[in-house]
A tleap script that builds the chain and sets N, CA, C and O, in Angstrom:
source leaprc.protein.ff14SB
mol = sequence {
  NMET SER THR ILE PHE SER GLN ILE ILE SER
  GLY GLU LEU PRO GLY HIE PHE VAL TRP GLN
  ASP PRO ASP VAL VAL ALA PHE LEU SER ILE
  ALA PRO LEU ARG PRO GLY HIE THR LEU ILE
  VAL PRO ARG LYS GLU ILE ASP ARG TRP THR
  GLU ALA GLU PRO GLU LEU LEU ALA LYS CYS
  MET GLU VAL ALA GLN ALA ILE GLY GLN GLY
  VAL ARG SER ALA TRP ASP ALA PRO ARG ALA
  GLY LEU ILE ILE ALA GLY PHE GLU VAL ALA
  HIE LEU HIE ILE HIE VAL ALA PRO VAL TRP
  ASP MET SER ASP PHE ASP ILE SER GLY ILE
  GLU MET GLU LYS ASP GLN SER VAL LEU ASP
  ALA ALA ALA GLU GLN LEU ARG THR ALA LEU
  GLN GLU LEU GLY PHE SER HIE ALA VAL PRO
  PRO ARG CASP
}
set mol.1.N position { 22.740 38.887 95.804 }
set mol.1.CA position { 22.433 39.759 94.680 }
set mol.1.C position { 21.543 39.009 93.692 }
set mol.1.O position { 21.827 37.862 93.347 }
set mol.2.N position { 20.494 39.637 93.248 }
set mol.2.CA position { 19.578 38.958 92.343 }
set mol.2.C position { 20.143 38.917 90.925 }
set mol.2.O position { 20.897 39.797 90.509 }
set mol.3.N position { 19.763 37.883 90.209 }
set mol.3.CA position { 20.239 37.720 88.844 }
set mol.3.C position { 19.416 38.584 87.898 }
set mol.3.O position { 18.352 39.087 88.257 }
set mol.4.N position { 19.925 38.743 86.694 }
set mol.4.CA position { 19.182 39.488 85.674 }
set mol.4.C position { 17.835 38.806 85.407 }
set mol.4.O position { 16.846 39.481 85.119 }
set mol.5.N position { 17.794 37.489 85.503 }
set mol.5.CA position { 16.529 36.785 85.286 }
set mol.5.C position { 15.542 37.086 86.412 }
set mol.5.O position { 14.348 37.244 86.156 }
set mol.6.N position { 16.021 37.168 87.649 }
set mol.6.CA position { 15.130 37.538 88.753 }
set mol.6.C position { 14.599 38.947 88.550 }
set mol.6.O position { 13.449 39.233 88.884 }
set mol.7.N position { 15.427 39.828 88.007 }
set mol.7.CA position { 14.994 41.194 87.732 }
set mol.7.C position { 13.945 41.228 86.621 }
set mol.7.O position { 13.022 42.042 86.664 }
set mol.8.N position { 14.080 40.364 85.643 }
set mol.8.CA position { 13.060 40.262 84.582 }
set mol.8.C position { 11.766 39.710 85.170 }
set mol.8.O position { 10.683 40.234 84.909 }
set mol.9.N position { 11.884 38.653 85.963 }
set mol.9.CA position { 10.710 38.019 86.560 }
set mol.9.C position { 9.949 39.008 87.450 }
set mol.9.O position { 8.718 39.020 87.445 }
set mol.10.N position { 10.667 39.830 88.208 }
set mol.10.CA position { 10.022 40.776 89.122 }
set mol.10.C position { 9.484 42.015 88.407 }
set mol.10.O position { 8.761 42.808 89.011 }
set mol.11.N position { 9.825 42.192 87.134 }
set mol.11.CA position { 9.354 43.355 86.389 }
set mol.11.C position { 10.304 44.541 86.446 }
set mol.11.O position { 10.013 45.591 85.873 }
set mol.12.N position { 11.447 44.392 87.135 }
set mol.12.CA position { 12.433 45.471 87.177 }
set mol.12.C position { 13.047 45.713 85.792 }
set mol.12.O position { 13.407 46.840 85.453 }
set mol.13.N position { 13.160 44.653 85.005 }
set mol.13.CA position { 13.649 44.730 83.630 }
set mol.13.C position { 12.578 44.147 82.715 }
set mol.13.O position { 11.821 43.270 83.130 }
set mol.14.N position { 12.506 44.626 81.473 }
set mol.14.CA position { 11.469 44.114 80.564 }
set mol.14.C position { 11.749 42.690 80.107 }
set mol.14.O position { 12.897 42.249 80.044 }
set mol.15.N position { 10.675 41.991 79.793 }
set mol.15.CA position { 10.776 40.639 79.250 }
set mol.15.C position { 9.565 40.347 78.387 }
set mol.15.O position { 8.475 40.863 78.636 }
set mol.16.N position { 9.756 39.524 77.379 }
set mol.16.CA position { 8.662 39.107 76.494 }
set mol.16.C position { 8.181 37.731 76.974 }
set mol.16.O position { 8.595 36.696 76.453 }
set mol.17.N position { 7.301 37.748 77.974 }
set mol.17.CA position { 6.841 36.513 78.604 }
set mol.17.C position { 5.844 35.762 77.717 }
set mol.17.O position { 4.961 36.356 77.100 }
set mol.18.N position { 6.014 34.444 77.674 }
set mol.18.CA position { 5.072 33.585 76.961 }
set mol.18.C position { 4.469 32.533 77.897 }
set mol.18.O position { 3.540 31.823 77.513 }
set mol.19.N position { 4.990 32.433 79.115 }
set mol.19.CA position { 4.500 31.459 80.103 }
set mol.19.C position { 4.748 32.025 81.488 }
set mol.19.O position { 5.820 32.566 81.760 }
set mol.20.N position { 3.761 31.901 82.362 }
set mol.20.CA position { 3.919 32.275 83.766 }
set mol.20.C position { 3.076 31.346 84.614 }
set mol.20.O position { 1.872 31.211 84.397 }
set mol.21.N position { 3.716 30.706 85.583 }
set mol.21.CA position { 2.968 29.949 86.579 }
set mol.21.C position { 3.659 30.177 87.920 }
set mol.21.O position { 4.666 30.884 87.960 }
set mol.22.N position { 3.168 29.616 89.006 }
set mol.22.CA position { 3.753 29.924 90.318 }
set mol.22.C position { 5.228 29.549 90.472 }
set mol.22.O position { 5.918 30.131 91.309 }
set mol.23.N position { 5.727 28.592 89.685 }
set mol.23.CA position { 7.090 28.097 89.860 }
set mol.23.C position { 8.051 28.465 88.736 }
set mol.23.O position { 9.253 28.608 88.962 }
set mol.24.N position { 7.520 28.618 87.530 }
set mol.24.CA position { 8.365 28.732 86.339 }
set mol.24.C position { 7.802 29.792 85.400 }
set mol.24.O position { 6.588 29.953 85.276 }
set mol.25.N position { 8.708 30.512 84.742 }
set mol.25.CA position { 8.314 31.454 83.695 }
set mol.25.C position { 9.099 31.118 82.431 }
set mol.25.O position { 10.101 30.404 82.468 }
set mol.26.N position { 8.617 31.652 81.317 }
set mol.26.CA position { 9.351 31.523 80.061 }
set mol.26.C position { 9.227 32.843 79.322 }
set mol.26.O position { 8.142 33.416 79.223 }
set mol.27.N position { 10.350 33.316 78.805 }
set mol.27.CA position { 10.367 34.561 78.049 }
set mol.27.C position { 11.367 34.431 76.909 }
set mol.27.O position { 12.274 33.600 76.949 }
set mol.28.N position { 11.186 35.258 75.903 }
set mol.28.CA position { 12.049 35.185 74.734 }
set mol.28.C position { 13.463 35.631 75.062 }
set mol.28.O position { 13.675 36.525 75.881 }
set mol.29.N position { 14.421 34.997 74.414 }
set mol.29.CA position { 15.818 35.413 74.511 }
set mol.29.C position { 15.988 36.722 73.745 }
set mol.29.O position { 15.405 36.900 72.675 }
set mol.30.N position { 16.785 37.632 74.292 }
set mol.30.CA position { 17.057 38.880 73.577 }
set mol.30.C position { 18.180 38.690 72.553 }
set mol.30.O position { 18.466 39.589 71.762 }
set mol.31.N position { 18.808 37.518 72.576 }
set mol.31.CA position { 19.829 37.161 71.584 }
set mol.31.C position { 19.452 35.799 70.999 }
set mol.31.O position { 20.092 34.790 71.296 }
set mol.32.N position { 18.418 35.777 70.173 }
set mol.32.CA position { 17.857 34.497 69.731 }
set mol.32.C position { 18.698 33.757 68.691 }
set mol.32.O position { 19.287 34.358 67.792 }
set mol.33.N position { 18.734 32.434 68.844 }
set mol.33.CA position { 19.295 31.566 67.808 }
set mol.33.C position { 18.442 31.657 66.549 }
set mol.33.O position { 18.954 31.708 65.430 }
set mol.34.N position { 17.141 31.674 66.757 }
set mol.34.CA position { 16.126 31.800 65.706 }
set mol.34.C position { 14.927 32.496 66.336 }
set mol.34.O position { 14.810 32.515 67.561 }
set mol.35.N position { 14.043 33.063 65.540 }
set mol.35.CA position { 12.815 33.622 66.115 }
set mol.35.C position { 12.086 32.554 66.947 }
set mol.35.O position { 11.949 31.405 66.528 }
set mol.36.N position { 11.630 32.958 68.114 }
set mol.36.CA position { 10.940 32.030 69.007 }
set mol.36.C position { 11.834 31.423 70.079 }
set mol.36.O position { 11.341 30.712 70.955 }
set mol.37.N position { 13.131 31.684 70.030 }
set mol.37.CA position { 14.074 31.163 71.032 }
set mol.37.C position { 13.622 31.644 72.412 }
set mol.37.O position { 13.573 32.845 72.677 }
set mol.38.N position { 13.300 30.708 73.271 }
set mol.38.CA position { 12.689 30.992 74.570 }
set mol.38.C position { 13.552 30.441 75.693 }
set mol.38.O position { 14.192 29.399 75.546 }
set mol.39.N position { 13.563 31.146 76.812 }
set mol.39.CA position { 14.265 30.704 78.012 }
set mol.39.C position { 13.243 30.301 79.060 }
set mol.39.O position { 12.345 31.074 79.392 }
set mol.40.N position { 13.382 29.093 79.577 }
set mol.40.CA position { 12.515 28.593 80.640 }
set mol.40.C position { 13.310 28.750 81.937 }
set mol.40.O position { 14.416 28.222 82.052 }
set mol.41.N position { 12.753 29.474 82.915 }
set mol.41.CA position { 13.494 29.873 84.105 }
set mol.41.C position { 12.635 29.636 85.348 }
set mol.41.O position { 11.491 30.087 85.399 }
set mol.42.N position { 13.173 28.932 86.352 }
set mol.42.CA position { 12.414 28.843 87.607 }
set mol.42.C position { 12.432 30.195 88.311 }
set mol.42.O position { 13.396 30.951 88.194 }
set mol.43.N position { 11.375 30.490 89.034 }
set mol.43.CA position { 11.332 31.737 89.798 }
set mol.43.C position { 12.403 31.731 90.897 }
set mol.43.O position { 12.990 32.768 91.205 }
set mol.44.N position { 12.646 30.577 91.474 }
set mol.44.CA position { 13.657 30.428 92.518 }
set mol.44.C position { 15.048 30.508 91.880 }
set mol.44.O position { 15.309 29.865 90.863 }
set mol.45.N position { 15.928 31.296 92.483 }
set mol.45.CA position { 17.290 31.417 91.964 }
set mol.45.C position { 18.093 30.175 92.318 }
set mol.45.O position { 18.368 29.892 93.484 }
set mol.46.N position { 18.459 29.446 91.276 }
set mol.46.CA position { 19.301 28.261 91.401 }
set mol.46.C position { 20.358 28.407 90.316 }
set mol.46.O position { 20.023 28.652 89.157 }
set mol.47.N position { 21.622 28.261 90.673 }
set mol.47.CA position { 22.686 28.474 89.702 }
set mol.47.C position { 22.783 27.333 88.690 }
set mol.47.O position { 22.702 27.577 87.486 }
set mol.48.N position { 22.950 26.125 89.142 }
set mol.48.CA position { 23.198 24.975 88.257 }
set mol.48.C position { 21.994 24.036 88.232 }
set mol.48.O position { 21.356 23.799 89.258 }
set mol.49.N position { 21.696 23.507 87.053 }
set mol.49.CA position { 20.564 22.597 86.946 }
set mol.49.C position { 20.786 21.353 87.784 }
set mol.49.O position { 19.825 20.725 88.230 }
set mol.50.N position { 22.048 20.987 88.006 }
set mol.50.CA position { 22.354 19.808 88.816 }
set mol.50.C position { 22.072 20.037 90.299 }
set mol.50.O position { 22.074 19.086 91.081 }
set mol.51.N position { 21.828 21.292 90.696 }
set mol.51.CA position { 21.520 21.619 92.090 }
set mol.51.C position { 20.025 21.802 92.346 }
set mol.51.O position { 19.611 22.002 93.488 }
set mol.52.N position { 19.223 21.736 91.298 }
set mol.52.CA position { 17.778 21.942 91.444 }
set mol.52.C position { 17.131 20.732 92.116 }
set mol.52.O position { 17.549 19.591 91.923 }
set mol.53.N position { 16.103 21.015 92.907 }
set mol.53.CA position { 15.302 19.927 93.466 }
set mol.53.C position { 14.688 19.158 92.300 }
set mol.53.O position { 14.259 19.772 91.324 }
set mol.54.N position { 14.636 17.841 92.377 }
set mol.54.CA position { 14.100 17.060 91.256 }
set mol.54.C position { 12.711 17.493 90.804 }
set mol.54.O position { 12.420 17.486 89.607 }
set mol.55.N position { 11.846 17.872 91.751 }
set mol.55.CA position { 10.489 18.273 91.395 }
set mol.55.C position { 10.496 19.567 90.573 }
set mol.55.O position { 9.734 19.704 89.615 }
set mol.56.N position { 11.362 20.515 90.952 }
set mol.56.CA position { 11.437 21.777 90.221 }
set mol.56.C position { 12.058 21.571 88.844 }
set mol.56.O position { 11.603 22.160 87.863 }
set mol.57.N position { 13.082 20.749 88.768 }
set mol.57.CA position { 13.688 20.463 87.464 }
set mol.57.C position { 12.671 19.770 86.555 }
set mol.57.O position { 12.599 20.066 85.362 }
set mol.58.N position { 11.891 18.854 87.117 }
set mol.58.CA position { 10.843 18.189 86.328 }
set mol.58.C position { 9.818 19.200 85.835 }
set mol.58.O position { 9.360 19.113 84.696 }
set mol.59.N position { 9.452 20.168 86.692 }
set mol.59.CA position { 8.498 21.212 86.277 }
set mol.59.C position { 9.093 22.064 85.158 }
set mol.59.O position { 8.394 22.399 84.202 }
set mol.60.N position { 10.362 22.415 85.262 }
set mol.60.CA position { 11.024 23.188 84.196 }
set mol.60.C position { 11.001 22.411 82.884 }
set mol.60.O position { 10.758 22.993 81.826 }
set mol.61.N position { 11.248 21.118 82.939 }
set mol.61.CA position { 11.246 20.305 81.726 }
set mol.61.C position { 9.827 20.158 81.167 }
set mol.61.O position { 9.639 20.098 79.951 }
set mol.62.N position { 8.843 20.101 82.043 }
set mol.62.CA position { 7.450 20.051 81.600 }
set mol.62.C position { 7.090 21.325 80.822 }
set mol.62.O position { 6.447 21.264 79.774 }
set mol.63.N position { 7.513 22.461 81.347 }
set mol.63.CA position { 7.270 23.731 80.658 }
set mol.63.C position { 8.081 23.781 79.364 }
set mol.63.O position { 7.579 24.241 78.339 }
set mol.64.N position { 9.331 23.312 79.403 }
set mol.64.CA position { 10.154 23.282 78.190 }
set mol.64.C position { 9.489 22.436 77.095 }
set mol.64.O position { 9.539 22.791 75.918 }
set mol.65.N position { 8.877 21.331 77.483 }
set mol.65.CA position { 8.185 20.492 76.501 }
set mol.65.C position { 7.003 21.239 75.892 }
set mol.65.O position { 6.794 21.176 74.680 }
set mol.66.N position { 6.232 21.940 76.709 }
set mol.66.CA position { 5.104 22.722 76.186 }
set mol.66.C position { 5.600 23.827 75.253 }
set mol.66.O position { 5.033 24.035 74.181 }
set mol.67.N position { 6.657 24.534 75.659 }
set mol.67.CA position { 7.222 25.581 74.807 }
set mol.67.C position { 7.747 24.959 73.513 }
set mol.67.O position { 7.589 25.535 72.437 }
set mol.68.N position { 8.364 23.799 73.615 }
set mol.68.CA position { 8.839 23.099 72.419 }
set mol.68.C position { 7.707 22.782 71.455 }
set mol.68.O position { 7.857 22.936 70.243 }
set mol.69.N position { 6.585 22.346 71.985 }
set mol.69.CA position { 5.416 22.100 71.125 }
set mol.69.C position { 4.957 23.402 70.485 }
set mol.69.O position { 4.572 23.434 69.317 }
set mol.70.N position { 5.004 24.477 71.270 }
set mol.70.CA position { 4.591 25.781 70.760 }
set mol.70.C position { 5.491 26.304 69.656 }
set mol.70.O position { 4.997 26.795 68.641 }
set mol.71.N position { 6.812 26.210 69.834 }
set mol.71.CA position { 7.711 26.735 68.795 }
set mol.71.C position { 7.654 25.894 67.531 }
set mol.71.O position { 7.777 26.425 66.427 }
set mol.72.N position { 7.470 24.594 67.679 }
set mol.72.CA position { 7.320 23.751 66.483 }
set mol.72.C position { 6.077 24.166 65.708 }
set mol.72.O position { 6.110 24.305 64.486 }
set mol.73.N position { 4.988 24.360 66.428 }
set mol.73.CA position { 3.730 24.726 65.790 }
set mol.73.C position { 3.798 26.124 65.189 }
set mol.73.O position { 3.400 26.323 64.041 }
set mol.74.N position { 4.296 27.092 65.948 }
set mol.74.CA position { 4.301 28.488 65.510 }
set mol.74.C position { 5.199 28.726 64.303 }
set mol.74.O position { 4.889 29.562 63.454 }
set mol.75.N position { 6.310 27.997 64.219 }
set mol.75.CA position { 7.253 28.215 63.108 }
set mol.75.C position { 7.328 27.028 62.158 }
set mol.75.O position { 8.208 26.978 61.298 }
set mol.76.N position { 6.417 26.075 62.304 }
set mol.76.CA position { 6.376 24.902 61.431 }
set mol.76.C position { 7.753 24.242 61.335 }
set mol.76.O position { 8.212 23.884 60.250 }
set mol.77.N position { 8.394 24.093 62.478 }
set mol.77.CA position { 9.740 23.525 62.550 }
set mol.77.C position { 9.670 22.010 62.716 }
set mol.77.O position { 8.755 21.507 63.369 }
set mol.78.N position { 10.612 21.277 62.142 }
set mol.78.CA position { 10.606 19.826 62.305 }
set mol.78.C position { 10.977 19.373 63.719 }
set mol.78.O position { 10.594 18.288 64.154 }
set mol.79.N position { 11.731 20.223 64.431 }
set mol.79.CA position { 12.165 19.885 65.786 }
set mol.79.C position { 12.158 21.123 66.676 }
set mol.79.O position { 12.198 22.257 66.197 }
set mol.80.N position { 12.106 20.877 67.977 }
set mol.80.CA position { 12.350 21.914 68.971 }
set mol.80.C position { 13.667 21.534 69.643 }
set mol.80.O position { 13.787 20.454 70.220 }
set mol.81.N position { 14.647 22.423 69.564 }
set mol.81.CA position { 15.935 22.159 70.190 }
set mol.81.C position { 15.933 22.603 71.632 }
set mol.81.O position { 15.199 23.513 72.015 }
set mol.82.N position { 16.764 21.951 72.435 }
set mol.82.CA position { 16.850 22.249 73.856 }
set mol.82.C position { 18.325 22.271 74.265 }
set mol.82.O position { 19.083 21.361 73.929 }
set mol.83.N position { 18.721 23.311 74.987 }
set mol.83.CA position { 20.087 23.440 75.489 }
set mol.83.C position { 20.023 23.890 76.948 }
set mol.83.O position { 19.265 24.793 77.302 }
set mol.84.N position { 20.830 23.246 77.784 }
set mol.84.CA position { 21.077 23.742 79.138 }
set mol.84.C position { 22.579 23.982 79.202 }
set mol.84.O position { 23.356 23.034 79.317 }
set mol.85.N position { 22.988 25.235 79.128 }
set mol.85.CA position { 24.414 25.564 79.128 }
set mol.85.C position { 24.831 26.103 80.494 }
set mol.85.O position { 25.713 25.541 81.144 }
set mol.86.N position { 24.202 27.186 80.924 }
set mol.86.CA position { 24.443 27.703 82.255 }
set mol.86.C position { 25.592 28.675 82.422 }
set mol.86.O position { 25.921 29.045 83.549 }
set mol.87.N position { 26.205 29.096 81.340 }
set mol.87.CA position { 27.324 30.024 81.463 }
set mol.87.C position { 26.916 31.488 81.351 }
set mol.87.O position { 27.599 32.359 81.892 }
set mol.88.N position { 25.835 31.769 80.670 }
set mol.88.CA position { 25.464 33.162 80.395 }
set mol.88.C position { 24.986 33.890 81.639 }
set mol.88.O position { 25.383 35.030 81.880 }
set mol.89.N position { 24.143 33.251 82.428 }
set mol.89.CA position { 23.567 33.836 83.640 }
set mol.89.C position { 23.576 32.753 84.714 }
set mol.89.O position { 23.217 31.608 84.441 }
set mol.90.N position { 23.981 33.104 85.930 }
set mol.90.CA position { 24.054 32.137 87.028 }
set mol.90.C position { 22.670 31.912 87.640 }
set mol.90.O position { 22.463 32.109 88.837 }
set mol.91.N position { 21.741 31.499 86.797 }
set mol.91.CA position { 20.359 31.217 87.203 }
set mol.91.C position { 19.874 30.164 86.216 }
set mol.91.O position { 19.816 30.414 85.012 }
set mol.92.N position { 19.531 29.009 86.718 }
set mol.92.CA position { 19.086 27.904 85.869 }
set mol.92.C position { 18.159 28.400 84.774 }
set mol.92.O position { 17.184 29.103 85.042 }
set mol.93.N position { 18.470 28.028 83.536 }
set mol.93.CA position { 17.582 28.351 82.418 }
set mol.93.C position { 17.783 27.327 81.318 }
set mol.93.O position { 18.883 26.826 81.087 }
set mol.94.N position { 16.688 27.040 80.655 }
set mol.94.CA position { 16.670 26.068 79.561 }
set mol.94.C position { 16.325 26.822 78.287 }
set mol.94.O position { 15.315 27.521 78.217 }
set mol.95.N position { 17.178 26.670 77.285 }
set mol.95.CA position { 16.930 27.290 75.984 }
set mol.95.C position { 16.080 26.336 75.144 }
set mol.95.O position { 16.406 25.154 75.038 }
set mol.96.N position { 15.007 26.828 74.553 }
set mol.96.CA position { 14.188 26.057 73.618 }
set mol.96.C position { 13.980 26.924 72.386 }
set mol.96.O position { 13.614 28.095 72.491 }
set mol.97.N position { 14.215 26.338 71.218 }
set mol.97.CA position { 14.069 27.097 69.972 }
set mol.97.C position { 13.622 26.169 68.848 }
set mol.97.O position { 13.898 24.970 68.884 }
set mol.98.N position { 12.934 26.719 67.852 }
set mol.98.CA position { 12.622 25.916 66.672 }
set mol.98.C position { 13.916 25.667 65.905 }
set mol.98.O position { 14.705 26.591 65.707 }
set mol.99.N position { 14.140 24.435 65.474 }
set mol.99.CA position { 15.372 24.100 64.746 }
set mol.99.C position { 15.071 23.236 63.525 }
set mol.99.O position { 14.118 22.458 63.496 }
set mol.100.N position { 15.923 23.408 62.524 }
set mol.100.CA position { 15.818 22.651 61.286 }
set mol.100.C position { 17.002 21.714 61.095 }
set mol.100.O position { 16.868 20.684 60.435 }
set mol.101.N position { 18.164 22.052 61.662 }
set mol.101.CA position { 19.337 21.166 61.598 }
set mol.101.C position { 20.323 21.564 62.683 }
set mol.101.O position { 20.076 22.517 63.423 }
set mol.102.N position { 21.436 20.849 62.787 }
set mol.102.CA position { 22.393 21.073 63.870 }
set mol.102.C position { 23.024 22.464 63.831 }
set mol.102.O position { 23.461 22.963 64.867 }
set mol.103.N position { 23.081 23.088 62.680 }
set mol.103.CA position { 23.674 24.428 62.608 }
set mol.103.C position { 22.851 25.445 63.410 }
set mol.103.O position { 23.364 26.500 63.782 }
set mol.104.N position { 21.594 25.134 63.673 }
set mol.104.CA position { 20.751 26.036 64.462 }
set mol.104.C position { 21.184 26.122 65.923 }
set mol.104.O position { 20.706 26.988 66.656 }
set mol.105.N position { 22.077 25.240 66.354 }
set mol.105.CA position { 22.566 25.255 67.732 }
set mol.105.C position { 23.851 26.069 67.895 }
set mol.105.O position { 24.382 26.156 69.002 }
set mol.106.N position { 24.353 26.656 66.831 }
set mol.106.CA position { 25.601 27.414 66.876 }
set mol.106.C position { 25.370 28.761 67.546 }
set mol.106.O position { 24.773 29.660 66.954 }
set mol.107.N position { 25.840 28.899 68.773 }
set mol.107.CA position { 25.632 30.131 69.522 }
set mol.107.C position { 26.777 31.129 69.335 }
set mol.107.O position { 26.735 32.225 69.894 }
set mol.108.N position { 27.792 30.765 68.563 }
set mol.108.CA position { 28.973 31.627 68.451 }
set mol.108.C position { 28.702 32.944 67.732 }
set mol.108.O position { 29.392 33.930 67.995 }
set mol.109.N position { 27.733 32.993 66.844 }
set mol.109.CA position { 27.516 34.214 66.081 }
set mol.109.C position { 26.237 34.964 66.399 }
set mol.109.O position { 25.861 35.876 65.662 }
set mol.110.N position { 25.560 34.603 67.476 }
set mol.110.CA position { 24.287 35.275 67.747 }
set mol.110.C position { 24.519 36.680 68.288 }
set mol.110.O position { 25.511 36.955 68.963 }
set mol.111.N position { 23.586 37.544 67.975 }
set mol.111.CA position { 23.656 38.934 68.420 }
set mol.111.C position { 22.332 39.314 69.064 }
set mol.111.O position { 21.303 38.679 68.836 }
set mol.112.N position { 22.385 40.358 69.869 }
set mol.112.CA position { 21.162 40.861 70.487 }
set mol.112.C position { 20.225 41.393 69.412 }
set mol.112.O position { 20.657 42.034 68.454 }
set mol.113.N position { 18.942 41.117 69.585 }
set mol.113.CA position { 17.915 41.656 68.678 }
set mol.113.C position { 17.631 43.085 69.103 }
set mol.113.O position { 17.129 43.325 70.201 }
set mol.114.N position { 17.949 44.019 68.245 }
set mol.114.CA position { 17.764 45.440 68.573 }
set mol.114.C position { 16.352 45.945 68.295 }
set mol.114.O position { 15.924 46.945 68.871 }
set mol.115.N position { 15.636 45.262 67.423 }
set mol.115.CA position { 14.295 45.684 67.038 }
set mol.115.C position { 13.270 44.990 67.937 }
set mol.115.O position { 12.967 43.812 67.747 }
set mol.116.N position { 12.743 45.722 68.910 }
set mol.116.CA position { 11.784 45.157 69.866 }
set mol.116.C position { 10.519 44.654 69.183 }
set mol.116.O position { 9.859 43.753 69.701 }
set mol.117.N position { 10.172 45.212 68.045 }
set mol.117.CA position { 8.971 44.762 67.351 }
set mol.117.C position { 9.139 43.326 66.852 }
set mol.117.O position { 8.155 42.595 66.738 }
set mol.118.N position { 10.361 42.919 66.557 }
set mol.118.CA position { 10.619 41.539 66.147 }
set mol.118.C position { 10.329 40.597 67.317 }
set mol.118.O position { 9.693 39.557 67.145 }
set mol.119.N position { 10.800 40.970 68.503 }
set mol.119.CA position { 10.536 40.151 69.694 }
set mol.119.C position { 9.060 40.179 70.072 }
set mol.119.O position { 8.501 39.158 70.474 }
set mol.120.N position { 8.428 41.339 69.945 }
set mol.120.CA position { 6.981 41.443 70.222 }
set mol.120.C position { 6.193 40.488 69.331 }
set mol.120.O position { 5.317 39.766 69.805 }
set mol.121.N position { 6.510 40.488 68.038 }
set mol.121.CA position { 5.789 39.646 67.079 }
set mol.121.C position { 6.034 38.164 67.366 }
set mol.121.O position { 5.105 37.359 67.300 }
set mol.122.N position { 7.274 37.803 67.682 }
set mol.122.CA position { 7.577 36.403 67.985 }
set mol.122.C position { 6.864 35.955 69.255 }
set mol.122.O position { 6.344 34.840 69.312 }
set mol.123.N position { 6.836 36.811 70.272 }
set mol.123.CA position { 6.138 36.466 71.514 }
set mol.123.C position { 4.656 36.244 71.255 }
set mol.123.O position { 4.071 35.288 71.763 }
set mol.124.N position { 4.051 37.118 70.472 }
set mol.124.CA position { 2.627 36.980 70.170 }
set mol.124.C position { 2.352 35.707 69.366 }
set mol.124.O position { 1.359 35.018 69.599 }
set mol.125.N position { 3.235 35.407 68.426 }
set mol.125.CA position { 3.089 34.189 67.619 }
set mol.125.C position { 3.166 32.939 68.509 }
set mol.125.O position { 2.390 31.999 68.338 }
set mol.126.N position { 4.103 32.940 69.452 }
set mol.126.CA position { 4.247 31.794 70.350 }
set mol.126.C position { 3.092 31.718 71.343 }
set mol.126.O position { 2.590 30.626 71.608 }
set mol.127.N position { 2.660 32.843 71.896 }
set mol.127.CA position { 1.499 32.826 72.802 }
set mol.127.C position { 0.272 32.246 72.110 }
set mol.127.O position { -0.457 31.445 72.695 }
set mol.128.N position { 0.048 32.650 70.875 }
set mol.128.CA position { -1.104 32.145 70.116 }
set mol.128.C position { -1.002 30.638 69.938 }
set mol.128.O position { -1.983 29.921 70.133 }
set mol.129.N position { 0.180 30.154 69.568 }
set mol.129.CA position { 0.367 28.714 69.393 }
set mol.129.C position { 0.140 27.966 70.697 }
set mol.129.O position { -0.498 26.913 70.700 }
set mol.130.N position { 0.653 28.493 71.805 }
set mol.130.CA position { 0.461 27.842 73.102 }
set mol.130.C position { -1.009 27.794 73.491 }
set mol.130.O position { -1.479 26.791 74.028 }
set mol.131.N position { -1.733 28.867 73.225 }
set mol.131.CA position { -3.172 28.871 73.508 }
set mol.131.C position { -3.888 27.827 72.660 }
set mol.131.O position { -4.749 27.105 73.163 }
set mol.132.N position { -3.546 27.744 71.399 }
set mol.132.CA position { -4.172 26.763 70.510 }
set mol.132.C position { -3.858 25.330 70.937 }
set mol.132.O position { -4.640 24.416 70.676 }
set mol.133.N position { -2.712 25.136 71.595 }
set mol.133.CA position { -2.328 23.806 72.064 }
set mol.133.C position { -2.932 23.470 73.430 }
set mol.133.O position { -2.705 22.379 73.952 }
set mol.134.N position { -3.699 24.397 74.013 }
set mol.134.CA position { -4.378 24.121 75.273 }
set mol.134.C position { -3.659 24.597 76.521 }
set mol.134.O position { -3.986 24.155 77.622 }
set mol.135.N position { -2.689 25.485 76.378 }
set mol.135.CA position { -1.940 25.975 77.524 }
set mol.135.C position { -2.354 27.380 77.958 }
set mol.135.O position { -1.558 28.110 78.548 }
set mol.136.N position { -3.577 27.751 77.671 }
set mol.136.CA position { -4.052 29.112 77.990 }
set mol.136.C position { -3.896 29.474 79.458 }
set mol.136.O position { -3.697 30.644 79.788 }
set mol.137.N position { -3.982 28.488 80.344 }
set mol.137.CA position { -3.880 28.745 81.777 }
set mol.137.C position { -2.555 29.399 82.174 }
set mol.137.O position { -2.487 30.065 83.207 }
set mol.138.N position { -1.512 29.222 81.379 }
set mol.138.CA position { -0.194 29.766 81.725 }
set mol.138.C position { 0.276 30.864 80.786 }
set mol.138.O position { 1.341 31.443 81.001 }
set mol.139.N position { -0.492 31.159 79.757 }
set mol.139.CA position { -0.097 32.177 78.788 }
set mol.139.C position { -0.501 33.545 79.305 }
set mol.139.O position { -1.688 33.807 79.494 }
set mol.140.N position { 0.480 34.434 79.539 }
set mol.140.CA position { 0.131 35.769 80.033 }
set mol.140.C position { -0.438 36.637 78.931 }
set mol.140.O position { -0.267 36.335 77.750 }
set mol.141.N position { -1.112 37.710 79.303 }
set mol.141.CA position { -1.605 38.649 78.280 }
set mol.141.C position { -0.426 39.331 77.594 }
set mol.141.O position { 0.716 39.241 78.045 }
set mol.142.N position { -0.731 40.014 76.492 }
set mol.142.CA position { 0.315 40.733 75.757 }
set mol.142.C position { 1.111 41.632 76.691 }
set mol.142.O position { 0.611 42.124 77.702 }
set mol.143.N position { 2.384 41.830 76.308 }
set mol.143.CA position { 3.270 42.736 77.066 }
set mol.143.C position { 2.697 44.136 77.114 }
set mol.143.O position { 3.302 45.030 77.706 }
savepdb mol mol.pdb
quit
């Protein structure tokens, strides 16, 4: 059975993509810690990051680093936070978000963003930052 992330990647479900390449995609979280909270997901369904081939995990981290540069730039954040939890969806994913302090990592109170225009605007802001940083080759066109 395919995961919700595979369904997003295939276009069966909507996603606010900010990165697409042959191995890895990145799209905004629908329950963001902060605006710009992005999920980096390999196209291949792998449940645990500890089970990923080293080359694919390295590629995911390479994309996470680029997204981290993008969220820092787009939101003028002092840091880009990174979390690999793995409980929400049984498909390897890396959370990257702009952060200002440790309280930004508190996932206990996050809620789904109901206003799609908020996610649209954040995706566009991040795509623009990624293009300005030289990652145009992987930035998809607007949703």
